[in-house]
N, C-alpha and C positions, 0 to 999 in steps of 0.2 A: 138406142143401144141394145143389141141382141147378144147375150152372154152365154157361152157354152162352157160347162164345167166338166172336165174329165175327172173321173173318180168322185163324182158329186154325191154318191150314196155312202161314201166311206166315213170313217171316224172324224176326219177333218172336213171333208167335202160337204157333209150334211149340214154343218153349221155355216159354211159359206153360202150354200143354197138358201138357208133360212135368212141370212143377212141380206141376200139379194131380194128375196121375196118381200122382206120388210121394207125395202126401198122401192117397191113397186115394180121390180123387174121379174119377168117370167123366164127363169133360166132354162136352158136346155142342158140336160144331164145325160152324159153317155157313160155307160158301164158295161163290162163284159158279163155281168150277172145282175139281175134286178132285185136286189134285197133292199126294200124300201123301209125297213124297220126303224131307221133313224130319222125318217121324214114322214112317217105314217100320217101325221096330222095335217101335213101341207102338200101331200102328194098330188092333189088335184090342182095345185098352183104352179106346177113345173111340167116341162116337156121331157119325156123319158125316151131314150133310144139305146138299144143294145148295139154296142160297137167295141172294137178292140183297137188300142192305139198302135198295135203292130200292123194293122191293116190300113194303109194310107188311102186306098180307094174308098173305104168305108168312111174314113174321116172326112175326105173331100165331099162325099155325098151329103153328109150331115151338115157340114159347114154351109154348103150351098142351099140345102133344103130349108134351113132355118135363117138364112141370110145373116150369119154370125159376124159380128164386128169385133168382139173381144173373147179371147179364150183364157180361161183360168185352168192351168194344167196341174192337176194334183195326182193323177193316176200313177201308181208305182207298185212294184213288187217289194214287199217288206224286207228289212235287212237280213234276217235269218234265212229267208227263202232265197234271196239273191246270193248270199254267201255259199249256200249249199249247192247252188247250180249257177256258177259264174256266167256261163254262156247265156242262159235264159235271163239272169239278172241284168246283164248288160244290154241284151237285146230289148227287153221290155223297158228298162229305166233310162237308157241312153238313146238307143235307136228309136224307141217309142217317142221320145221327145223330138228327135229329128223329123219323124213322121208328122208330128203336130206342127212343127215349124214349117216344113215344106208344104203341107196342106194349107196352112195359114197364108203362106206366100202366094200360092197358086190362086186361092180364092180372093185374096185381097183383104184379109183380116187386119184391123187397125193395130191391135195390141195383144201380145201374149204375156201373161203373168205366170211365171214358173215357180213352183214351190220346191226350194232347195233345202239344205240342212246344215246345221252347225258341223256335221261330220266332214264337210269339205276342208275344215281347218286341221283335221287330224288330231293327234294327241297334243294337247296344249301344255307347254311347260314354261318354266321361268316365271316372271312376275304375273303373267296372266293365269297361271295354274296354281295348284296348292302350294303354300297356304295363303298367298296374298290375293289372288283372284282379281288382279287389276282388270277393269272392264275392257273387253276386247272389241275393237271396231272392224269394219269391213276391209281395212287395208292389211290386216294380219295375214302373213303368208299362208297359202293353202297347201296341205300335205296329206290328202286322204290315202288310205290303204285298203279299206274294205270295199267290196264290190259296190255296195249301195252308195257309199260316199264318193267313190271314183266316178260312178255313173252320174251322180248329181253334179259334180264339177264339170264333167264332160258336157252335160246338158247346158250348163251355164255358158261354157265356151262356145258351143254351137249357137246358142241364142244371141250372144254378142256378135258372132260371125254373121248371122242372118240380119242383124240390125245394121252392121257395117256394109254388107254387100247389097242388101235389098231394101234397107230402110224400114224393116219390120220393127215396130215398137216393142221392145222386149225388156221385161223387168224380172229379176230374180230375187226371191225372198228367202233368207236363211233363218230357219227357226231354231230356237233353243229347245229344251226338253218339253214335249207337249204331253199333257194329261187331259182326259175327258171321257165322258160316258161312251161305252161301246168299245173302248180300246182293248180291254181285256179279252172280250169275245173275238175281236177281229185280229188283234196283233199278238196275242199270246204272252209269252214270258218276258217280253221286253217292257211290259206295262206294270212296272213295280208300283207306281202310284195307285193304279186301279186295284192292284192286289191288296194294298193296305186298306183302301176304302171299302171294297166289296166284301172282303173277309170280315171286316168290322160290321158291315150291314147284316151279315149272316150270323154274327156272334161267334165267328171262328178265329183262331189265333193266326197271326202272321209272323213268320220268322225269315228275316233276310240276313244272311251270314256276314255280310261285310258292307262297308260304305257309310256308316253313320257319321263319319267325320268329313265326308265330301260335301262341298258346296256346289250348287248348280243353279242355273237360271231355269226355273220351272214355270211354264206359261200355260194358262188354261186355254182350252180349245176355242172358246168364244172370242178370246183376244186374238188368237191365230186367224179366225175367220174375219175379224174386224180388219186386221192388217192386209189380208188378201183383197178384200173388197175395196179398201182405201186405195190399194195399188191399182185396182181396175179403173177407178174413177179419177185418179190423181192427174194433175196437169203441171206443165212447166217444171219437169224434174231435171235436176242437175246430175243425178247418178242413176245407175241401172241395177245396183245390188244393195240390198238393205237387210240388216239384222232385225229380226222380230222376236222379242222376248219381253221380260219385265224390267231388265236392268238391275235386278236384285239377286243376291245369293241366298239360297235356302238349303237346309240340310233335310235328310229324311226324318231326323228327329223333330225338326220344326213341322214337317208335314204330318207326322204321326200325332203331334200335339194338337194340330188343327182338327184332325179326325176325332180325337178324343173329346173335343168340345161338343161333338154331336153324339158320340158313342163313348161315354165315360169309362165303361167297363172293357173297352177294346184291349185285347192282348196283342201287343205289337213289340216284338223283340228285334232289335237292330244291332248287328255286330259292328265292331269298330273298324277303322281303316277307310280306304278309298274305293272308288269304282263300284258303286252300289248296283250298277247294271250288270256287272260281271262281263265275261267275254273279252273281246279285243277292242271294242269301240270305246275308247277312253277319252272322249272329248267332253270334259266337264268345265264349264266356263260361266262367267257372268258377262252378258252382252252389253256393249255400249249401243244404245238404241237412239242416240241423239239424231242421227241422219233420218231415221224413219219418223221421228217426232217432227223434225223441221220440214221435211219434204212431203211426207204422206199425211201428216196430221195425226199420226198414230199415237195413242196413249193407252197403255194397259189399264183395264178397268178392274180386273179380278186379282186380289191378293190371294194367298193360300187359303185363308179361312173362307173367303167368298167363293173361291173355286170349288172347295170341298162341299160347301153347302149347296151350290148350284148343281154340282155333279149328282148328289143324292136326290135332290128334288127332281132333276131331269129324268133320272132312272125310274123314279116312281111315276112321273107324269106320262112317260112313254111306255110304261109297263115293261121295262127291260129288267129281267130277273138278274140279280147279282150272281156272280160265279165264284165258287170257292177255288182257291189256288194254294196248294201246299207249299 
């Protein structure tokens, strides 16, 4: 098995790469810029290539060069960037996926695992939203509106199309709200969980104006990586789309309390109400992850306290300086 990871140096991809290395796989990582800070300690155990998913010829060359059998497609333009420039956002996030699929078809790749998002469901209402939060499964209707989420759903649809038309083994994973080391530096103001942790590490106050009453499925990045790698290796699947999260609802108050276990003097002020992320992306849900449990063997390992502890330890181990965010 030769595995290529697009976006393998990113906040999520770095932990996928680590998971593969731990399993004895030497993954091929393609990125449009080689910032290896999140895999600095294992960089000699991976193959690195500069490539852009909007360049299909470059993708084909790398798939052939490394005799790739499995592609884990994580590369994407972040939500705020995609929304600010819809044409670029769709070109990178949707057409980039089509390039990956077409290159995989041409070369004869066995499987493509695509990292999607809970955003494909759009704003969740009724029994699955506030205040009841009935766990939401993969059959819930999709209704994205933001560029990032629309492109994710379009990518899923094209993956299913390539599976139907060409027999390309395609799996889509929809993730709940992810937190992990490096997210604040790479993703900016969407990283509210990182803001709470890193401000506390620095002894700085955190003020989030709204959202203390919102429940959400908050999943640690290492569980995300576990889900992706399990999808890479899984056999005899009955479905092609899976929710990956914790299956539990957590508030920012719960999260702040977990941070205070390690930083008792942390000043964290959380305003009441819903939508702690702000903006227009209002998908706050608790995932039903029974399908992933049954077919992928996925089981979340990190609760909020464990996730916060590992986050802080990892920042220190990798010499990643915490950043202050007002």
